[in-house]
PAVO-401511 format. One record per residue (C-alpha): x, y, z; residue number from 0. Coordinates in steps of 0.1 Angstrom, whole numbers, plus 2048, in hexadecimal, padded with zeros to 3 digits. Example, Ala and Ser with C-alpha at 12.3 -4.5 7.8 and 13.67 -1.06 7.14 Angstrom:
BEGIN
    X    Y    Z  vodo
  87B  7D3  84E     0
  889  7F5  847     1
# end
This chain:
BEGIN
    X    Y    Z  vodo
  865  8CA  624     0
  84F  8AF  616     1
  83C  8AD  637     2
  836  8D3  636     3
  829  8D2  612     4
  813  8B4  61A     5
  804  8C7  638     6
  7FF  8E7  623     7
  7EE  8D3  608     8
  7D7  8C2  621     9
  7CD  8E4  62F    10
  7C7  8F2  60D    11
  7B2  8D4  603    12
  79D  8D7  623    13
  797  8FC  61C    14
  78B  8F6  5F9    15
  774  8DA  605    16
  766  8F1  61F    17
  760  90D  606    18
  74E  8F5  5EF    19
  737  8EB  60C    20
  730  90E  619    21
  72E  921  5F8    22
  70D  911  5EB    23
  6FD  914  60E    24
  706  939  60F    25
  6F6  93E  5ED    26
  6D6  92C  5F9    27
  6D5  942  619    28
  6D8  961  604    29
  6BD  956  5EB    30
  6A5  94D  607    31
  6AA  96E  619    32
  6A4  982  5FA    33
  686  96D  5EF    34
  675  96E  611    35
  67B  993  612    36
  669  998  5F1    37
  64B  982  5FB    38
  649  993  61D    39
  648  9B6  60E    40
  62B  9AC  5F7    41
  617  99C  612    42
  61B  9B9  62B    43
  60A  9CF  611    44
  5F0  9B5  607    45
  5CC  9C0  5FE    46
  5AE  9AD  5F0    47
  5AB  9A1  5CC    48
  590  9B4  5B9    49
  57D  994  5AF    50
  578  972  5BE    51
  589  969  5DE    52
  59A  988  5ED    53
  5B8  972  5F7    54
  5BE  94F  5EA    55
  5D7  936  5F8    56
  5D5  912  5EC    57
  5E7  8F2  5F5    58
  5F9  8E2  5D7    59
  611  8C6  5D1    60
  629  8C1  5B4    61
  631  89C  5B8    62
  639  898  5DC    63
  644  8BC  5E1    64
  62F  8D6  5F3    65
  62A  8F2  5D9    66
  60F  909  5E7    67
  5FF  925  5D2    68
  5F7  948  5DF    69
  5E3  963  5CD    70
  5DC  985  5DB    71
  5DF  9AA  5D2    72
  5F9  9C2  5E1    73
  602  9E7  5E2    74
  627  9DE  5E2    75
  62C  9E9  5BE    76
  63C  A06  5AD    77
  62A  A12  58E    78
  63F  A0E  56F    79
  627  A18  553    80
  60B  A32  54D    81
  5EA  A28  55C    82
  5FA  A12  577    83
  5F6  A17  59D    84
  604  A06  5BB    85
  5EB  9EA  5B8    86
  5F8  9C8  5AB    87
  5E8  9A6  5A9    88
  602  98C  5B4    89
  606  966  5B3    90
  621  952  5C4    91
  627  92E  5B8    92
  640  913  5AF    93
  645  905  58C    94
  65B  8EA  57E    95
  676  8EF  564    96
  66E  8D6  549    97
  693  8D3  540    98
  6A3  8CE  562    99
  685  8C2  576   100
  68E  8DA  592   101
  675  8F1  5A2   102
  676  917  5A1   103
  663  932  5B5   104
  650  94B  59F   105
  63C  96B  5A6   106
  622  977  58E   107
  61A  99C  58E   108
  5FE  9AD  57C   109
  5F9  9D3  584   110
  5D7  9D5  574   111
  5B3  9CC  57D   112
  5B1  9AD  569   113
  591  99B  561   114
  5A1  97C  570   115
  5B7  987  58D   116
  5C8  965  58E   117
  5D7  968  56B   118
  5E9  980  555   119
  607  996  55C   120
  62C  98D  55C   121
  63C  972  570   122
  65F  974  57E   123
  676  959  58C   124
  67F  960  5B1   125
  693  941  5BA   126
  6A0  920  5AB   127
  6A7  8FF  5BB   128
  688  901  5D1   129
  67F  8E1  5E4   130
  65D  8EC  5F2   131
  646  90A  5F9   132
  62B  90C  614   133
  614  927  620   134
  600  927  640   135
  5E6  940  64A   136
  5DD  94F  66C   137
  5BB  95F  674   138
  5C4  96B  696   139
  5BB  94A  6A7   140
  5C6  92C  692   141
  5DD  923  675   142
  5CF  915  654   143
  5DF  903  637   144
  5CA  916  61E   145
  5B7  936  61B   146
  59A  943  606   147
  57F  933  5F2   148
  58D  928  5D0   149
  569  928  5C2   150
  560  94A  5CF   151
  548  95C  5B7   152
  53B  93C  5A7   153
  51C  927  5AF   154
  532  90D  5BF   155
  53F  925  5D9   156
  53F  919  5FD   157
  538  93B  60B   158
  515  930  615   159
  526  91F  632   160
  546  933  635   161
  564  925  647   162
  57B  93B  65C   163
  596  939  642   164
  57E  941  625   165
  576  965  630   166
  58A  984  62B   167
  5AF  984  62E   168
  5C7  974  647   169
  5D8  986  663   170
  5FA  976  65B   171
  60A  95E  643   172
  626  945  64C   173
  63D  93E  62F   174
  653  91E  62E   175
  66C  91D  612   176
  681  8FE  60C   177
  6A1  8FB  5F7   178
  6B2  8DB  5ED   179
  6D6  8D4  5F4   180
  6EF  8D9  5D8   181
  6F0  8BA  5C1   182
  70E  8A3  5C6   183
  728  8A6  5AA   184
  727  88A  590   185
  74B  880  598   186
  743  87A  5BC   187
  722  868  5B6   188
  734  84F  5A0   189
  749  843  5BD   190
  732  845  5DB   191
  70E  851  5DD   192
  70A  865  5FE   193
  6E7  867  60D   194
  6D4  886  602   195
  6D5  8A3  619   196
  6B4  8B0  627   197
  6A7  8D1  618   198
  6B0  8F2  628   199
  690  902  637   200
  68A  927  63B   201
  66C  935  64C   202
  65D  957  654   203
  63B  965  660   204
  62D  984  64F   205
  612  999  65F   206
  5FA  9A9  645   207
  5F4  9CE  64A   208
  5CF  9CC  642   209
  5B8  9E6  653   210
  5A0  9D5  66A   211
  57C  9E2  667   212
  568  9DA  686   213
  54A  9E6  699   214
  55E  9F2  6B7   215
  55B  A17  6AD   216
  535  A16  6AA   217
  52F  A02  6CA   218
  548  A18  6DE   219
  559  9FA  6ED   220
  57D  9F2  6E6   221
  585  9D3  6D3   222
  59B  9B8  6E4   223
  5BF  9BB  6DA   224
  5CB  9A4  6BE   225
  5E2  987  6C7   226
  607  991  6C6   227
  617  98B  6A4   228
  62E  96D  6A4   229
  652  977  6A0   230
  660  96E  67E   231
  675  94E  67F   232
  69A  951  676   233
  6A7  93B  65A   234
  6AE  918  665   235
# end
């Protein structure tokens, strides 16, 4: 009888330990899936900003963590107040919680034609426990780490010698979102300090549904077909 009880207790203990391991990872998978879905929906309906760079993606670091910024406008917005349309200025960025020191992913939305399209509106928290955010931009030929001229509209603008990733809007955006592993409980860390787990990475590629205006109709010749859209990566 004692042997049976011991075996039953061991099985129960193993099940509880497995649940503690799988539970947090399941939550992270769900958060990543929902977050990437929200960002993808906004980017598919992206349109140019009314002032400055039409689409602005900048490399940024918070400490040693990749924390890119992305500013654009989108038609993926449902009007909520009189005078609003489906146009919305949007920013995606990471910010640090001053109390916990952890990073969270935020989205700023402003459904008005603001004097400064990079400010104003309301920001909402999309995900917590983020360990990194990176955007990469595709122009049909190459991938770039940034997009748009941050000084567009000023005397310091580099549009006199435009770069391929400084003009217009990209064809596609690759999003890489990292989440940190669940912190080790204090009781366990007092006895042994296990090595930190690598962050969990989730990645997808979003094709922007931007109308392409070319000269093919006036010249009568058909434009070459665009490169095939890369298939979105599955969560890793």
